C-alpha positions in Angstrom: 33.7 -4.5 58.9 37.0 -6.6 58.5 38.3 -7.6 55.3 36.3 -10.3 53.5 37.7 -13.9 54.3 35.9 -16.4 52.1 35.1 -20.0 53.0 36.7 -22.7 50.9 33.4 -24.1 49.9 32.3 -21.0 48.4 34.5 -21.2 45.2 32.5 -24.1 44.1 29.4 -22.2 44.4 30.9 -19.5 42.4 31.2 -21.5 39.3 27.3 -22.2 39.5 26.6 -18.5 40.0 28.6 -17.7 36.9 25.8 -19.4 34.9 22.9 -18.0 37.0 21.1 -14.9 35.8 19.3 -14.2 39.2 20.7 -15.3 42.8 18.9 -15.1 46.1 20.6 -15.6 49.6 18.7 -16.6 52.5 19.4 -17.8 56.1 19.3 -16.7 59.7 21.3 -13.6 61.1 24.9 -14.0 61.7 25.3 -16.9 59.2 27.4 -14.9 56.6 24.7 -14.0 53.9 26.2 -10.5 53.5 29.8 -11.6 53.4 28.8 -14.1 50.6 27.1 -11.6 48.6 30.1 -9.5 48.7 32.3 -12.4 47.7 30.0 -13.2 44.8 29.9 -9.5 43.6 33.6 -8.9 44.0 34.2 -12.1 41.7 31.2 -11.9 39.3 32.0 -8.3 38.4 35.3 -9.5 36.7 33.1 -11.0 34.0 30.0 -8.8 33.7 28.0 -6.1 35.7 26.0 -7.2 38.6 22.8 -5.7 40.2 22.9 -5.9 44.0 19.5 -5.9 45.8 20.1 -5.6 49.6 16.7 -6.4 51.1 18.1 -6.8 54.8 16.0 -3.7 55.9 17.4 -4.2 59.6 21.2 -4.9 58.7 21.7 -3.5 55.4 25.3 -3.7 54.2 25.3 -0.9 51.6 21.8 0.8 52.4 20.0 2.5 55.3 17.8 0.8 57.8 14.1 0.6 56.8 15.0 0.6 53.2 15.7 -1.8 50.5 18.8 -0.7 48.7 20.0 -1.5 45.0 23.4 -0.9 43.6 24.7 -1.5 40.2 28.4 -2.7 40.2 30.3 -2.3 36.8 33.8 -1.6 38.0 36.4 -4.4 38.3 36.9 -3.8 42.0 34.6 -3.1 44.7 35.6 0.2 46.5 37.6 0.0 49.7 34.6 1.6 51.5 32.9 -1.6 51.0 35.1 -2.9 54.0 34.3 0.1 56.5 32.3 -0.6 59.5 29.4 1.6 58.3 28.8 1.7 54.5 26.3 3.8 52.6 26.7 3.2 49.0 23.6 2.7 46.9 22.0 3.8 43.4 18.3 3.5 44.6 16.5 3.0 47.8 13.0 1.8 48.2 11.3 3.0 51.6 9.8 0.4 53.6 9.7 2.3 56.9 10.5 -0.4 59.5 13.3 -2.7 60.5 11.7 -6.2 60.3 9.3 -7.3 57.6 7.0 -9.0 60.1 5.5 -5.4 60.8 3.8 -5.2 57.4 4.7 -8.1 54.9 2.7 -6.5 52.2 4.4 -3.3 52.3 7.9 -5.0 52.3 6.9 -7.4 49.5 5.4 -4.3 47.5 8.9 -2.5 47.8 11.0 -5.6 47.0 8.7 -6.1 43.8 9.6 -2.6 42.8 13.3 -3.2 43.3 13.1 -6.5 41.4 11.2 -5.0 38.5 13.8 -2.3 38.0 16.5 -5.1 38.1 14.6 -7.1 35.5 14.6 -4.0 33.1 18.4 -3.8 33.5 18.6 -7.3 32.3 21.8 -7.9 34.1 23.1 -10.4 36.7 21.4 -9.8 39.9 22.2 -10.9 43.5 19.5 -10.5 46.4 20.4 -10.5 50.1 17.7 -10.9 52.5 16.7 -10.6 56.2 17.5 -13.1 58.8 13.7 -13.4 59.6 13.1 -17.2 58.8 11.3 -18.6 61.7 7.4 -19.3 61.5 4.8 -19.3 58.8 5.0 -15.5 58.2 8.8 -15.7 57.5 8.1 -18.8 55.3 5.5 -16.8 53.3 7.7 -13.9 52.7 10.8 -15.9 51.8 8.6 -18.0 49.2 6.9 -14.8 47.7 10.2 -12.9 47.3 11.4 -15.9 45.4 8.4 -16.1 43.5 8.7 -12.3 42.6 12.5 -12.6 41.6 12.2 -15.8 39.9 15.9 -16.9 40.7 17.9 -19.4 38.8 19.7 -20.2 42.1 19.0 -20.1 45.8 21.8 -19.9 48.3 20.7 -21.2 51.8 22.8 -20.8 54.9 21.6 -23.4 57.4 22.8 -24.3 60.8 20.6 -27.4 62.0 17.4 -27.5 60.0 16.0 -24.2 60.6 15.2 -23.6 57.0 13.6 -26.9 56.5 10.0 -25.5 56.4 11.0 -23.2 53.7 13.5 -25.3 51.8 10.9 -28.0 51.1 8.7 -25.5 49.3 11.3 -24.4 47.1 11.3 -25.5 43.5 14.3 -23.6 42.2 17.8 -25.1 42.3 19.3 -24.6 45.9 22.6 -24.9 47.4 23.0 -25.3 51.2 26.0 -24.0 52.8 27.2 -24.1 56.5 27.3 -20.6 58.2 30.6 -18.9 57.7 33.2 -19.5 60.4 34.5 -15.9 60.2 31.4 -14.0 61.2 31.2 -12.3 64.6 27.8 -12.6 65.9 26.0 -9.2 66.8 23.7 -9.0 70.0 20.5 -7.0 69.7 22.1 -4.1 71.4 24.8 -4.3 68.8 22.4 -4.4 66.0 20.6 -1.3 67.3 24.0 0.4 67.6 24.8 -0.6 63.9 21.4 0.9 62.7 22.0 4.2 64.6 25.6 4.6 63.3 24.0 4.2 59.7 21.4 6.9 60.4 24.2 9.2 62.0 26.2 8.9 59.0 23.5 9.5 56.8 22.1 12.8 58.5 25.5 14.1 59.3 25.3 17.1 57.0 21.4 17.2 57.2 19.6 20.5 56.5 16.2 21.8 57.6 13.4 22.0 55.2 9.7 23.0 55.4 6.9 21.6 53.2 3.3 22.1 52.8 1.1 19.4 54.6 -0.7 18.7 51.5 2.4 16.5 50.4 1.8 14.2 53.4 0.9 10.7 52.3 -1.2 10.1 55.5 -2.7 12.3 58.2 -0.2 12.9 61.1 -1.3 13.3 64.7 0.1 13.0 68.3 3.7 13.5 69.2 5.6 12.7 65.8 8.8 14.7 66.4 11.7 12.4 65.4 9.6 10.3 63.3 11.5 8.9 60.2 10.0 9.6 56.8 10.5 8.8 53.2 10.9 11.7 50.8 9.4 11.1 47.4 9.2 12.6 43.9 8.0 9.5 42.0 10.6 7.2 43.7 12.2 7.7 47.0 14.7 10.6 46.9 15.9 10.5 50.5 14.9 9.8 54.1 14.1 12.7 56.7 13.4 13.2 60.3 10.5 15.3 61.5 11.3 18.3 63.6 7.7 19.7 63.9 4.4 20.3 62.4 2.2 23.3 62.4 -1.3 24.0 60.8 0.2 24.3 57.1 3.7 22.9 57.1 5.8 20.0 58.0 9.5 20.7 59.2 12.0 18.1 58.7 15.7 17.4 58.7 17.3 15.5 55.5 20.6 15.4 53.5 20.5 18.1 50.8 17.6 17.7 48.5 15.8 19.9 45.9 12.5 20.5 47.8 10.9 21.6 44.6 11.0 18.0 43.4 9.3 16.7 46.4 5.8 15.3 46.0 5.1 13.1 48.7 6.2 12.3 52.4 5.5 8.9 53.8 5.8 8.3 57.7 7.9 5.4 58.9 7.6 3.4 62.1 11.1 4.4 63.4 11.8 7.4 65.8 15.2 9.3 65.6 14.4 12.0 68.0 17.7 11.7 69.7 19.4 12.9 66.2 17.4 16.1 66.6 18.6 16.3 70.4 22.1 15.9 69.3 21.8 18.5 66.5 22.6 15.6 64.1 
């Protein structure tokens, strides 16, 4: 990812954001939502800590695909790795298990609620980035429910030509509409898939093999589940894993180093990463 180049009109929005406690950013893909979120955080942390909730489960800037990521920024400067092509830098993740909220809006909103409630307890300024899923009634419902859950003081909407009208007309919160950033390089569906795989490869680079009793499975597994992505939980999500195999008693999976004794539950996702196993991670 190239170094952030802010648009001139963003400075005026920054002044409004300084007086807002909770801010949510919406818009289609490739409009500049993530870049604007970085711009806000970089400037706002000069005054106070910021909690960033990255709920773009398909193209997360700080987290992993299939998760909502949360990071608390306290330092005066964002680390240089924030401008690397593939950044993994979060304090908490909330496992959704898929890369578009349309697969299960209820699961997605449930995990978003957990992230929002955690931010509310922190009682600091919160910035939320969202997915580019904005077309149709389901997208409208999800965006409006996220706004209802977060209760933002300010909505920032990146709009090209009226594609957000069906959502914006229902929003009661103060809303600022911006044009898409001119400095964004669009990603094709293939490039988006490649970006997700780069994230997973980086995350699982030093993965180790683990075995755990099947009694910890959240659901019954059947069929060919080799390569399936899983969420690994204590009370909260500890890490992600990739299933290697399953026998009568145990589940075998790859994961970054974890304390296997702390694991209390394994949840199955809807993404297959068998090629990570085939490449020996």
